[in-house]
C-alpha positions as CSV (number, residue, x, y, z in Angstrom):
1,M,0.0,0.0,0.0
2,R,1.4,3.4,-0.9
3,F,2.0,5.7,2.1
4,K,-0.5,8.5,2.2
5,D,-0.4,10.1,5.7
6,V,0.3,9.3,9.3
7,F,-3.2,7.9,9.8
8,S,-2.3,5.1,7.3
9,I,0.1,3.9,10.0
10,I,-1.5,4.6,13.4
11,G,-5.1,4.1,12.2
12,P,-8.3,6.0,12.8
13,D,-10.1,7.1,16.0
14,M,-11.6,3.8,17.1
15,V,-13.0,1.5,19.8
16,G,-11.2,-1.8,19.8
17,P,-7.9,-3.6,20.2
18,S,-6.7,-3.7,16.6
19,S,-6.8,-1.3,13.6
20,S,-6.9,-4.3,11.2
21,H,-9.2,-6.6,13.0
22,T,-11.5,-4.0,14.6
23,A,-11.5,-0.6,12.8
24,G,-11.0,-2.2,9.3
25,A,-13.8,-4.7,10.1
26,V,-16.2,-1.9,11.1
27,R,-15.5,-0.2,7.8
28,I,-16.1,-3.4,5.8
29,G,-19.4,-3.9,7.5
30,R,-20.4,-0.3,7.0
31,V,-19.6,-0.3,3.3
32,A,-21.7,-3.5,3.0
33,R,-24.6,-1.9,4.9
34,Q,-24.5,1.3,2.7
35,L,-24.4,-0.7,-0.5
36,F,-27.4,-2.8,0.7
37,E,-29.2,0.5,1.6
38,V,-31.4,-1.0,4.2
39,Q,-30.8,-3.0,7.4
40,P,-30.5,-6.7,6.4
41,E,-32.6,-9.3,8.3
42,K,-29.9,-12.0,7.9
43,V,-26.2,-11.8,7.2
44,N,-23.9,-14.8,6.7
45,I,-20.4,-13.6,7.3
46,Y,-17.6,-15.9,6.0
47,L,-14.2,-15.2,7.6
48,Y,-10.9,-16.3,6.1
49,R,-7.3,-16.8,7.3
50,S,-6.4,-14.4,10.2
51,F,-10.0,-13.2,10.5
52,A,-11.1,-16.8,10.8
53,D,-8.5,-17.6,13.4
54,T,-8.9,-14.6,15.8
55,Y,-12.3,-13.0,15.1
56,Q,-13.7,-13.6,18.5
57,G,-10.6,-12.7,20.5
58,H,-9.9,-9.6,18.5
59,G,-13.5,-8.4,18.3
60,T,-13.8,-8.7,14.6
61,D,-17.3,-10.2,15.0
62,V,-18.4,-7.3,17.1
63,A,-16.8,-4.8,14.7
64,L,-18.5,-6.2,11.7
65,A,-21.9,-6.1,13.5
66,A,-21.2,-2.4,14.3
67,G,-20.5,-1.6,10.7
68,L,-23.7,-3.4,9.6
69,L,-25.5,-1.1,12.0
70,N,-23.9,1.8,10.1
71,W,-21.7,2.9,13.0
72,D,-18.3,4.5,12.6
73,T,-15.1,3.3,14.1
74,A,-15.3,5.5,17.2
75,H,-18.9,4.7,18.2
76,E,-19.1,4.3,21.9
77,H,-21.5,1.3,21.7
78,I,-19.3,-0.9,19.5
79,P,-18.7,-3.4,22.4
80,E,-22.5,-3.9,22.5
81,A,-23.0,-4.2,18.7
82,L,-23.8,-7.9,18.6
83,A,-26.6,-7.6,21.2
84,I,-28.0,-4.4,19.6
85,A,-28.0,-6.0,16.2
86,E,-30.0,-8.9,17.6
87,Q,-32.4,-6.5,19.3
88,R,-32.9,-4.8,16.0
89,G,-33.8,-8.0,14.3
90,M,-30.5,-8.7,12.4
91,Q,-29.5,-12.3,12.5
92,L,-25.7,-12.7,12.1
93,S,-23.9,-16.0,11.5
94,F,-20.1,-16.1,11.6
95,I,-18.6,-18.9,9.6
96,A,-14.8,-19.6,9.6
97,K,-13.5,-20.8,6.2
98,S,-10.3,-22.6,5.4
99,G,-10.1,-21.9,1.7
100,G,-8.0,-19.3,-0.2
101,A,-8.6,-15.6,0.1
102,P,-7.2,-12.5,-1.5
103,H,-5.8,-11.2,1.8
104,P,-5.1,-12.6,5.3
105,N,-7.9,-10.4,6.7
106,T,-10.9,-11.2,4.4
107,A,-14.6,-11.2,5.1
108,I,-17.5,-12.0,2.7
109,L,-20.8,-10.6,3.8
110,Q,-23.9,-12.2,2.3
111,M,-26.8,-9.9,3.2
112,M,-30.5,-10.8,2.9
113,K,-33.8,-9.1,3.4
114,L,-37.1,-10.5,1.9
115,N,-36.3,-10.9,-1.8
116,L,-33.1,-8.8,-1.6
117,S,-29.7,-10.3,-1.5
118,M,-26.1,-8.9,-1.9
119,R,-22.6,-10.3,-1.4
120,V,-19.7,-7.9,-0.5
121,T,-16.1,-9.1,-0.2
122,G,-13.8,-6.9,1.8
123,T,-10.2,-7.0,3.1
124,S,-8.6,-5.1,6.0
125,I,-5.2,-4.1,4.8
126,G,-3.8,-2.4,7.9
127,G,-4.1,0.8,9.8
128,G,-7.9,0.7,9.6
129,N,-7.7,0.9,5.8
130,I,-9.8,-1.5,3.7
131,E,-10.2,-2.6,0.2
132,I,-13.5,-3.9,-1.2
133,V,-12.6,-6.5,-3.8
134,G,-16.0,-7.8,-4.9
135,V,-19.7,-6.8,-5.1
136,D,-21.9,-9.8,-6.0
137,D,-20.4,-11.2,-9.2
138,F,-18.4,-8.1,-10.1
139,D,-14.7,-7.9,-9.4
140,V,-14.1,-4.3,-8.5
141,R,-11.6,-2.7,-6.1
142,F,-12.0,0.4,-4.1
143,S,-10.9,1.8,-0.8
144,A,-14.1,3.6,0.3
145,S,-11.8,6.3,1.9
146,F,-13.6,9.0,0.0
147,P,-17.2,9.6,-1.1
148,T,-17.9,6.7,-3.5
149,M,-20.6,6.2,-6.2
150,V,-21.4,2.7,-7.3
151,I,-23.3,2.5,-10.5
152,T,-25.1,-0.6,-12.0
153,H,-25.7,0.0,-15.7
154,A,-25.9,-1.4,-19.2
155,D,-22.5,-1.9,-20.8
156,R,-23.1,0.5,-23.7
157,I,-20.8,2.7,-25.8
158,G,-20.4,6.1,-24.3
159,M,-21.6,5.4,-20.8
160,L,-18.4,6.1,-18.9
161,A,-17.8,9.2,-21.0
162,E,-21.2,10.5,-20.0
163,V,-20.7,9.7,-16.3
164,T,-17.3,11.4,-16.1
165,H,-18.6,14.4,-18.0
166,L,-21.3,14.9,-15.4
167,F,-18.6,14.8,-12.7
168,S,-16.6,17.4,-14.6
169,Q,-19.7,19.6,-15.0
170,N,-20.1,19.5,-11.2
171,H,-16.5,20.5,-10.7
172,L,-15.7,17.3,-8.9
173,N,-12.5,15.4,-9.5
174,I,-12.4,11.6,-9.8
175,G,-9.8,10.2,-7.6
176,A,-10.2,6.5,-8.7
177,M,-12.5,4.5,-10.9
178,D,-12.9,0.8,-11.5
179,V,-15.2,-1.1,-13.9
180,D,-16.3,-4.7,-14.3
181,R,-18.9,-6.2,-16.6
182,K,-20.6,-9.6,-16.7
183,S,-20.4,-9.9,-20.4
184,R,-20.0,-7.7,-23.5
185,N,-23.1,-5.6,-23.9
186,G,-24.4,-7.0,-20.7
187,Q,-24.6,-5.4,-17.2
188,A,-21.6,-3.5,-15.7
189,L,-20.6,-2.1,-12.4
190,T,-18.7,1.2,-12.2
191,V,-17.2,2.5,-8.9
192,I,-16.1,6.1,-8.7
193,E,-14.2,7.6,-5.7
194,A,-14.5,11.4,-5.7
195,D,-12.2,14.0,-4.1
196,G,-15.1,15.8,-2.5
197,A,-18.8,15.5,-1.5
198,I,-21.1,14.1,-4.2
199,S,-24.3,16.2,-4.4
200,Q,-27.8,14.9,-4.7
201,E,-28.0,16.8,-8.0
202,L,-25.1,14.8,-9.4
203,I,-26.5,11.5,-8.1
204,Q,-29.8,12.3,-9.8
205,A,-28.1,13.3,-13.1
206,V,-26.3,9.9,-13.2
207,R,-29.5,8.1,-12.4
208,N,-31.2,9.8,-15.4
209,L,-28.6,8.5,-17.9
210,E,-29.8,5.9,-20.4
211,G,-29.0,2.4,-19.2
212,V,-28.4,3.2,-15.6
213,V,-30.1,0.6,-13.4
214,R,-29.1,1.8,-9.9
215,V,-26.9,4.3,-8.2
216,R,-25.7,3.7,-4.6
217,M,-23.6,5.9,-2.4
218,I,-20.9,5.0,0.2
219,D,-19.7,7.8,2.5
220,L,-17.7,6.7,5.6
221,T,-16.7,10.4,6.3
222,T,-20.0,10.9,8.2
223,G,-20.7,9.8,11.8
224,G,-23.1,7.1,10.9
225,E,-26.3,6.2,12.8
226,E,-26.9,6.5,16.5
227,A,-27.2,3.6,18.9
C-alpha cells in the first residue's frame, strides 16, 4: 500500500484492540450496509485466514456487527454491537472458512432481506484501511476512503464518458475508478471515488442517464447512525 499520511500507520479514532481486526472490520461492515441501503434481516459472514483464526478474541465479529449497524469506528457502543444487532432483528452468522482468500484479513458478507440479496467481499489491509474487492459477481476494487458512487448500468458505448462528463460539469475530480462487466453488452458495475462530496443533483443526473439501473452511495466520512 502506498504511504498517504500518518493515519495510514496509526489508524483511525476507534474503539477496539486492533486497527486491522477491529477498525477495518467496522468499515467493511459499514460499506456493505450502505451498499445494501437497508438493514438486512440475515447476514452470513464468511471469515478467512487471520480473521477466521482470531475473530472472537480480537472483536472482529463485534466490529462487523457495528459496521452493519452503520456505525463509525469511534462509536461508543461498539462493544455492545452484537446484542444491539440482535435487538434490531438482524441475525448474524459467523462462519470460519479454510479456503484461499485475496488477503489474510478477508470477510465475505452475504446480506439478505425479503427478496433482496447482496454479497460484498472486503479485506482489511492495515491501519484501519480497507479494500473492497467484490460486489456480487463483479470484481471491483475500491478503498471507500472517499465519497464513493457505485453505478449498476448497461454496458453500452459512451456510458463512462457521459458519467465522467457529469462529474466534470459538477467541478468534482475523480480520484479513482474501477469497472467490471458480466459480459460484453451486458450489465456492468462502475465504482467512482471522488475527491469531494457528491451532491444529490449529481446523483440524480447519473440516475437519469440511459441504461443506468441503480446508483448507490458510500460515505464513511459521516458519523453514521446513533445507537
